[in-house]
C-alpha positions, 0 to 999 in steps of 0.5 A, a space after each residue: 500499500 501507498 504511504 499517507 502523505 507527509 508521514 515517512 513510513 516505518 522500516 521494520 519497527 527501527 527509528 531513521 533519519 530521512 531526507 528533508 526536501 532540501 537534502 532530497 533536491 540537494 543530492 538530485 542535483 549533485 548526482 548530476 554534476 552540475 559543474 561538469 555539465 556547465 563545462 562539458 555539455 557546450 563541447 558536447 553540442 558544439 561537435 555536432 551542432 556547431 552554432 546551432 548549439 543553443 537550439 539543440 541545448 533548448 530541445 534537450 531540456 525541453 524533452 527533459 521536461 516534458 518527461 519529467 511531467 509524466 514522471 511526477 504524475 506517478 511519484 505524487 501518487 505512489 511512494 516506492 523504491 524503484 522509480 520508473 520500473 515501479 511507475 511503470 508496473 502500476 499501468 502496463 504488464 510484465 513486458 514493459 517492466 521487463 524492458 524497463 528493468 533490463 534498461 534500467 538495470 544496464 543504464 546504471 551499470 553504465 552510468 557508474 562506469 561513465 562518471 568513473 572515466 569522467 574523473 579518470 579523464 580529469 584526474 588524468 589531465 590534472 596529472 599531465 598538467 603538473 608533469 606526471 607522465 602517463 596521467 591518460 595511461 592505463 595504469 593509472 587510468 585503472 587506479 584512479 577507477 578502483 579508488 573513486 568506486 571504492 570511496 562511492 561505495 563506502 559512503 553509499 553503504 554509510 548512509 543515504 544522510 553521508 551520501 547527500 552531505 557529500 554530495 551536496 558539499 562537492 557541488 557547491 565547492 566546485 560550481 564558481 570554478 567553473 562559472 568564473 571560467 564560463 564568465 572569462 570567456 564570454 567576456 574575452 571573446 563575446 557572445 556573437 550572437 549575431 552568428 549563433 541565432 542565424 546559424 552561421 556556418 549552416 543549418 542541420 537538423 541531423 546535427 541539432 539532432 545529434 546534439 539533442 542526444 549529447 546534450 541530454 547525457 547530462 540531464 538523463 537520469 534526472 528522475 532516479 532520486 525518486 528510488 529514496 521516496 522511502 527514505 524522505 520525509 513527505 515524499 509525494 512533494 519532496 520528490 516531485 519537486 527535486 524530480 522536475 527541478 532538476 531538467 527546469 533549472 539545469 535546462 536553462 543553465 545548461 542554455 545559458 552556458 552554451 550561449 556564452 562558451 561556444 564563442 570561446 570554444 571555437 576560439 581554443 580549437 587548436 587547445 581542444 585538438 591536444 586533449 585539454 579539457 573543455 574548462 582547462 582551454 577555456 581558462 588558458 584562452 580567457 588569459 586565467 593562466 595555466 595553474 588556474 587551468 590545472 587547478 580546474 580540472 582537479 576541482 571537476 575531477 572531485 565534483 563529479 564524485 557527487 554524481 558517482 555517489 549519487 547514482 550508486 544510491 539510486 542505481 542499489 535501491 533499484 536493484 534491491 527492489 528487482 531483486 526483492 521481486 525475483 528478477 534478480 537473485 534475493 541476497 541483493 535486496 539484502 539491508 544493512 543492519 545499521 546503515 539500512 541501506 541496500 549494503 549488497 546491492 551497492 557493492 555489486 553494482 560499483 563491482 560491476 561498473 569497475 569490471 565493466 570500465 576496466 575491460 573496456 579501456 583494456 581492449 581500447 587502449 588509448 582512445 578513452 575520449 572515443 570509448 566515454 563518447 560511447 558509453 555516454 551515447 550509450 547511457 542515453 539509449 538505454 533510458 529511451 525506453 523507460 521515458 517513452 514508456 513512462 509517457 505513454 503509461 501518463 496517457 493511460 493512467 489520465 484517460 483511465 481517470 478520466 483527467 484527460 487534460 491538453 497540457 499534460 497530454 501534449 507534455 506526454 506525446 511530445 516527450 515520448 515522441 523526442 526520446 523515441 526519435 533521438 534513437 531514430 535519429 542514430 539510426 537515419 543521421 549515423 554518427 561516427 565510429 564507435 558511437 554509431 554501434 551503441 544503437 544496435 548494442 543497447 537492442 543487444 544488451 536489453 535483449 539480453 538482460 531480458 532473457 537473463 532475468 527471465 531466467 532468474 525469475 523463473 529458478 526464484 519462484 517459490 510458493 510464497 505470494 508475490 511480491 509488487 513493488 509497494 510490497 518491496 517499498 514497505 520493506 525497504 
């Protein structure tokens, strides 16, 4: 059963602390690593959309906000731990639940791997800038990955309070440094609004939508904090604020950052070509000096820990939920006796992300940026099916409740259609290798995992009553 509005549920009769609305909003925002998004989104967009990057940023924001309206429609009705998986389960049958479970299971594992890789790239760039050879070498990178995931897993196992405090502190410390770089670059080069608004260099619809896919990388997963509903005070109010606030606020911030940075990024093209991070290249181009540029890389590496800590927490709650429902070994749903979190799931998720990343950099040494581009694109594709399904579920829900209204219907249809087009655009207008292969890789991986989940569920069947997402929420 759902819990009364405004009252946190009891957990096995034990007292525990719950996140306040500011805490869950802070953790949700920190997990999306806004400092890194400020530094990376404009550069990602520029590579695909050119001077039309601002339009790609705007579309990315609108699409995720539209999806967000569908997500909060369920967050206001249900207090569950599986986020999109649990919401979709209330409307559609087993096929949709299974596709969503497989997509998100892969998505969280890839998100942990991708965020860890971002930390490695920034740490490597920092080490190179201070004269440490091999900063981007496989050995150094693997050492960074192990340390990063070990710290994130430690914070997640120690409880949600520690995770929230750590993530928010890292976010607050890192944002001012990037803001200085963005403002300095804009003052140095100017905005060149004429070129941006008239799409100087040509307009390409394919390029714009490729840019949308790239820009969405730093917004996808915005709803993941809904997995903490059972650990949040007044979840039916706090969770929707956290969920919808992310695409609204960060969408606007990334749009403004893109307008401010595109001229500077174009001017710093030679520096970027040498492998410098966008923030470091802009800092040098704007005259902030090598020391500041070096410090920026280190700050961004530290800031990314906030995202890693957040998604280890979110993903572990999801893993524990589907494990408790028999889709994974039930041991993964085991709760820590002292800290009340899904400690087993935390360790397994961190381990899967680490093993995946080590395998990638070992098999493809010397291609860190290509690997990251592929993983980032794969993350977006893995979230396409859950987002399309939640938008469709919202439409069905409104029809069932006889509460059809034009604006929510329009948002759900546009959000679902736009996310589906992001995937189709990757097939029609193929990006460079290896990113182009991610369209097929995502489908193949989801199919394999669906089969695996079905086999585990069949093996775990017992005379016990069926467990629902709501029952899982009550237990967690």
